[in-house]
C-alpha positions as YAML, in Angstrom:
chain: A
units: angstrom
residues:
- id: 1
  name: MET
  ca: [0.00, 0.00, 0.00]
- id: 2
  name: ARG
  ca: [1.31, 3.45, -0.89]
- id: 3
  name: HIS
  ca: [1.17, 6.10, 1.83]
- id: 4
  name: ARG
  ca: [0.95, 9.81, 1.18]
- id: 5
  name: THR
  ca: [1.99, 12.56, 3.54]
- id: 6
  name: SER
  ca: [1.70, 16.27, 3.01]
- id: 7
  name: ILE
  ca: [2.54, 19.23, 5.20]
- id: 8
  name: SER
  ca: [1.34, 22.74, 4.56]
- id: 9
  name: ARG
  ca: [2.36, 25.86, 6.38]
- id: 10
  name: SER
  ca: [0.48, 29.13, 6.33]
- id: 11
  name: ARG
  ca: [2.06, 32.57, 6.02]
- id: 12
  name: PHE
  ca: [4.00, 31.57, 2.92]
- id: 13
  name: GLY
  ca: [5.47, 28.45, 4.46]
- id: 14
  name: SER
  ca: [6.17, 25.32, 2.52]
- id: 15
  name: VAL
  ca: [4.39, 22.17, 1.47]
- id: 16
  name: LEU
  ca: [6.38, 18.96, 1.64]
- id: 17
  name: ASP
  ca: [5.04, 16.22, -0.57]
- id: 18
  name: HIS
  ca: [6.37, 12.99, 0.92]
- id: 19
  name: ASP
  ca: [6.13, 11.22, -2.44]
- id: 20
  name: THR
  ca: [8.45, 13.69, -4.18]
- id: 21
  name: GLU
  ca: [10.09, 15.43, -1.20]
- id: 22
  name: ARG
  ca: [9.95, 18.70, -3.15]
- id: 23
  name: PRO
  ca: [8.93, 21.79, -1.17]
- id: 24
  name: ALA
  ca: [6.63, 24.33, -2.76]
- id: 25
  name: ARG
  ca: [5.43, 27.76, -1.66]
- id: 26
  name: VAL
  ca: [1.83, 28.15, -0.55]
- id: 27
  name: PRO
  ca: [-0.14, 31.28, 0.35]
- id: 28
  name: ALA
  ca: [-1.47, 32.04, 3.82]
- id: 29
  name: SER
  ca: [-4.49, 29.96, 4.77]
- id: 30
  name: GLY
  ca: [-6.69, 32.83, 5.84]
- id: 31
  name: HIS
  ca: [-5.44, 33.44, 9.38]
- id: 32
  name: THR
  ca: [-5.98, 37.14, 9.98]
- id: 33
  name: ASP
  ca: [-4.90, 37.22, 13.61]
- id: 34
  name: GLY
  ca: [-1.19, 36.76, 12.84]
- id: 35
  name: ALA
  ca: [-1.24, 33.10, 13.87]
- id: 36
  name: ASP
  ca: [1.23, 30.76, 12.21]
- id: 37
  name: ALA
  ca: [-0.28, 27.37, 11.33]
- id: 38
  name: THR
  ca: [1.04, 24.06, 9.99]
- id: 39
  name: THR
  ca: [-1.06, 21.07, 8.97]
- id: 40
  name: LEU
  ca: [0.20, 17.54, 8.41]
- id: 41
  name: ILE
  ca: [-2.09, 14.95, 6.83]
- id: 42
  name: THR
  ca: [-0.95, 11.38, 6.27]
- id: 43
  name: ASP
  ca: [-2.40, 8.00, 5.49]
- id: 44
  name: LEU
  ca: [-1.66, 5.41, 8.15]
- id: 45
  name: PRO
  ca: [-1.15, 1.74, 7.39]
- id: 46
  name: TYR
  ca: [-4.09, -0.43, 8.33]
- id: 47
  name: GLY
  ca: [-2.15, -2.77, 10.56]
- id: 48
  name: PRO
  ca: [-0.06, -2.99, 13.71]
- id: 49
  name: LYS
  ca: [2.38, -0.34, 12.40]
- id: 50
  name: ALA
  ca: [-0.32, 2.38, 12.43]
- id: 51
  name: ALA
  ca: [0.73, 3.71, 15.86]
- id: 52
  name: GLU
  ca: [4.43, 3.76, 14.96]
- id: 53
  name: VAL
  ca: [3.82, 5.66, 11.72]
- id: 54
  name: ALA
  ca: [1.50, 8.07, 13.56]
- id: 55
  name: ARG
  ca: [4.15, 8.78, 16.25]
- id: 56
  name: ARG
  ca: [6.76, 9.53, 13.57]
- id: 57
  name: ALA
  ca: [4.36, 11.86, 11.76]
- id: 58
  name: VAL
  ca: [3.62, 13.77, 14.97]
- id: 59
  name: ALA
  ca: [7.36, 14.08, 15.60]
- id: 60
  name: VAL
  ca: [7.69, 15.78, 12.21]
- id: 61
  name: ALA
  ca: [4.68, 18.06, 12.75]
- id: 62
  name: LEU
  ca: [5.73, 19.10, 16.27]
- id: 63
  name: HIS
  ca: [9.50, 19.30, 15.82]
- id: 64
  name: GLY
  ca: [10.91, 21.97, 18.11]
- id: 65
  name: THR
  ca: [7.98, 22.13, 20.51]
- id: 66
  name: GLU
  ca: [8.17, 21.90, 24.29]
- id: 67
  name: ALA
  ca: [9.03, 18.35, 25.41]
- id: 68
  name: GLY
  ca: [5.89, 17.81, 27.52]
- id: 69
  name: LEU
  ca: [3.56, 18.77, 24.68]
- id: 70
  name: PHE
  ca: [5.61, 16.70, 22.23]
- id: 71
  name: ASP
  ca: [5.42, 13.59, 24.46]
- id: 72
  name: ASP
  ca: [1.70, 14.02, 25.24]
- id: 73
  name: ALA
  ca: [0.84, 14.46, 21.55]
- id: 74
  name: ARG
  ca: [2.82, 11.38, 20.52]
- id: 75
  name: LEU
  ca: [1.16, 9.24, 23.22]
- id: 76
  name: ILE
  ca: [-2.33, 10.46, 22.35]
- id: 77
  name: THR
  ca: [-1.75, 9.92, 18.64]
- id: 78
  name: SER
  ca: [-0.45, 6.42, 19.27]
- id: 79
  name: GLU
  ca: [-3.57, 5.57, 21.27]
- id: 80
  name: LEU
  ca: [-5.95, 7.01, 18.65]
- id: 81
  name: ALA
  ca: [-4.18, 5.21, 15.78]
- id: 82
  name: THR
  ca: [-4.21, 1.93, 17.71]
- id: 83
  name: ASN
  ca: [-7.95, 2.30, 18.40]
- id: 84
  name: ALA
  ca: [-8.64, 3.08, 14.74]
- id: 85
  name: PHE
  ca: [-6.83, -0.06, 13.62]
- id: 86
  name: ALA
  ca: [-8.29, -2.27, 16.35]
- id: 87
  name: SER
  ca: [-11.89, -1.10, 16.04]
- id: 88
  name: GLY
  ca: [-12.25, 0.47, 12.60]
- id: 89
  name: SER
  ca: [-11.67, -0.28, 8.96]
- id: 90
  name: PRO
  ca: [-9.44, 1.28, 6.31]
- id: 91
  name: PRO
  ca: [-8.59, 3.91, 5.35]
- id: 92
  name: LEU
  ca: [-6.84, 5.36, 8.43]
- id: 93
  name: VAL
  ca: [-5.90, 9.04, 8.16]
- id: 94
  name: LEU
  ca: [-4.02, 11.26, 10.62]
- id: 95
  name: CYS
  ca: [-4.28, 15.05, 10.62]
- id: 96
  name: VAL
  ca: [-2.14, 17.22, 12.93]
- id: 97
  name: ASP
  ca: [-2.85, 20.97, 13.04]
- id: 98
  name: ARG
  ca: [-0.26, 23.09, 14.83]
- id: 99
  name: THR
  ca: [-1.09, 26.76, 15.41]
- id: 100
  name: SER
  ca: [1.17, 29.28, 17.12]
- id: 101
  name: LEU
  ca: [-1.19, 31.93, 18.43]
- id: 102
  name: THR
  ca: [-0.23, 35.57, 18.81]
- id: 103
  name: THR
  ca: [-1.05, 35.22, 22.52]
- id: 104
  name: GLY
  ca: [2.09, 33.11, 23.00]
- id: 105
  name: ARG
  ca: [0.22, 29.82, 23.13]
- id: 106
  name: LEU
  ca: [0.61, 26.78, 20.93]
- id: 107
  name: GLU
  ca: [-2.50, 24.83, 19.96]
- id: 108
  name: VAL
  ca: [-2.29, 21.32, 18.53]
- id: 109
  name: GLU
  ca: [-5.29, 19.46, 17.17]
- id: 110
  name: ILE
  ca: [-4.97, 15.77, 16.37]
- id: 111
  name: THR
  ca: [-7.59, 13.91, 14.35]
- id: 112
  name: VAL
  ca: [-7.58, 10.23, 13.38]
- id: 113
  name: THR
  ca: [-10.30, 8.96, 11.09]
- id: 114
  name: ASP
  ca: [-11.07, 5.50, 9.82]
- id: 115
  name: GLY
  ca: [-13.60, 3.87, 7.52]
- id: 116
  name: GLY
  ca: [-15.97, 2.97, 10.35]
- id: 117
  name: CYS
  ca: [-17.00, -0.33, 11.80]
- id: 118
  name: SER
  ca: [-19.95, -2.61, 11.13]
- id: 119
  name: HIS
  ca: [-20.60, -3.34, 14.81]
- id: 120
  name: LEU
  ca: [-20.78, -0.22, 16.94]
- id: 121
  name: ALA
  ca: [-19.91, -0.96, 20.55]
- id: 122
  name: PRO
  ca: [-20.49, 1.63, 23.26]
- id: 123
  name: PHE
  ca: [-17.33, 3.06, 24.73]
- id: 124
  name: SER
  ca: [-16.68, 3.80, 28.35]
- id: 125
  name: LEU
  ca: [-14.19, 5.89, 30.26]
- id: 126
  name: GLN
  ca: [-14.17, 3.45, 33.14]
- id: 127
  name: ALA
  ca: [-10.78, 1.97, 33.93]
- id: 128
  name: PRO
  ca: [-10.45, -1.66, 32.88]
- id: 129
  name: GLY
  ca: [-9.50, -4.33, 35.37]
- id: 130
  name: GLU
  ca: [-5.93, -4.39, 36.62]
- id: 131
  name: GLN
  ca: [-5.04, -7.43, 34.52]
- id: 132
  name: ALA
  ca: [-6.71, -6.15, 31.32]
- id: 133
  name: GLU
  ca: [-4.34, -5.75, 28.37]
- id: 134
  name: SER
  ca: [-6.36, -3.01, 26.66]
- id: 135
  name: GLY
  ca: [-9.07, -0.45, 27.27]
- id: 136
  name: ARG
  ca: [-7.05, 2.50, 28.59]
- id: 137
  name: GLY
  ca: [-6.60, 4.50, 25.37]
- id: 138
  name: LEU
  ca: [-9.49, 6.93, 25.71]
- id: 139
  name: ILE
  ca: [-8.75, 7.35, 29.42]
- id: 140
  name: ILE
  ca: [-5.24, 8.48, 28.48]
- id: 141
  name: VAL
  ca: [-6.61, 10.85, 25.82]
- id: 142
  name: ALA
  ca: [-9.12, 12.34, 28.28]
- id: 143
  name: ALA
  ca: [-6.42, 12.82, 30.92]
- id: 144
  name: LEU
  ca: [-3.92, 14.56, 28.61]
- id: 145
  name: ALA
  ca: [-6.06, 16.57, 26.18]
- id: 146
  name: ASP
  ca: [-7.71, 19.90, 26.90]
- id: 147
  name: ALA
  ca: [-10.70, 18.81, 24.77]
- id: 148
  name: TRP
  ca: [-11.56, 15.66, 22.86]
- id: 149
  name: SER
  ca: [-14.36, 13.91, 21.04]
- id: 150
  name: LEU
  ca: [-15.15, 10.56, 19.47]
- id: 151
  name: THR
  ca: [-17.74, 10.21, 16.73]
- id: 152
  name: THR
  ca: [-18.45, 6.65, 15.60]
- id: 153
  name: GLY
  ca: [-20.43, 5.33, 12.69]
- id: 154
  name: THR
  ca: [-20.67, 2.54, 10.19]
- id: 155
  name: HIS
  ca: [-19.25, 4.78, 7.44]
- id: 156
  name: GLY
  ca: [-16.51, 6.44, 9.45]
- id: 157
  name: THR
  ca: [-15.10, 7.13, 12.87]
- id: 158
  name: ARG
  ca: [-13.45, 10.38, 13.93]
- id: 159
  name: ALA
  ca: [-11.34, 10.76, 17.08]
- id: 160
  name: TRP
  ca: [-10.22, 14.33, 17.77]
- id: 161
  name: CYS
  ca: [-8.40, 16.17, 20.54]
- id: 162
  name: ARG
  ca: [-6.84, 19.54, 21.28]
- id: 163
  name: LEU
  ca: [-3.77, 20.33, 23.37]
- id: 164
  name: THR
  ca: [-2.98, 23.95, 24.23]
- id: 165
  name: ARG
  ca: [0.21, 25.04, 25.95]
- id: 166
  name: GLU
  ca: [2.16, 28.20, 26.68]
- id: 167
  name: THR
  ca: [5.15, 28.35, 24.35]
- id: 168
  name: SER
  ca: [8.50, 27.95, 26.03]
- id: 169
  name: PRO
  ca: [11.39, 28.13, 23.55]
- id: 170
  name: SER
  ca: [14.03, 27.29, 26.17]
- id: 171
  name: THR
  ca: [12.57, 23.78, 26.65]
- id: 172
  name: ALA
  ca: [11.99, 22.91, 23.01]
- id: 173
  name: SER
  ca: [12.60, 19.34, 21.91]
- id: 174
  name: THR
  ca: [15.16, 18.63, 19.24]
...
């Protein structure tokens, strides 16, 4: 299966097409408040490697951000990608929106979508038993994200969350 990744950056940033690795200039995306935004969209493999590919994509999208935000975003994305593979159907798609606000805050929105599932099971935020090997993903997302949602359906599932942090350049990850 061929995977496609693209990154776009507003305010005359660049687009990186993973298939060609050629950057191109793109115009601002309509932000009028002076915010600087980057969006990464990538297909994820429908298989056990989905979480690994998702973590690597988030590392690209959030390069240079504060270590705590970076780590939280990677963990959340890993959980959402794992859930999409375990409970959904192809295609799996990851979208990471990174916006540096003029207020000195950084906002990251992570969305994982899949093709839906034929048997919709209710989800719960109750902790699984101590010996359970799964069932903690959405608990982790709820604990780390400032806001989150899960929309399920037979034709598609969308898991979304937002993380907002004060920017701190002295603690940026490398």
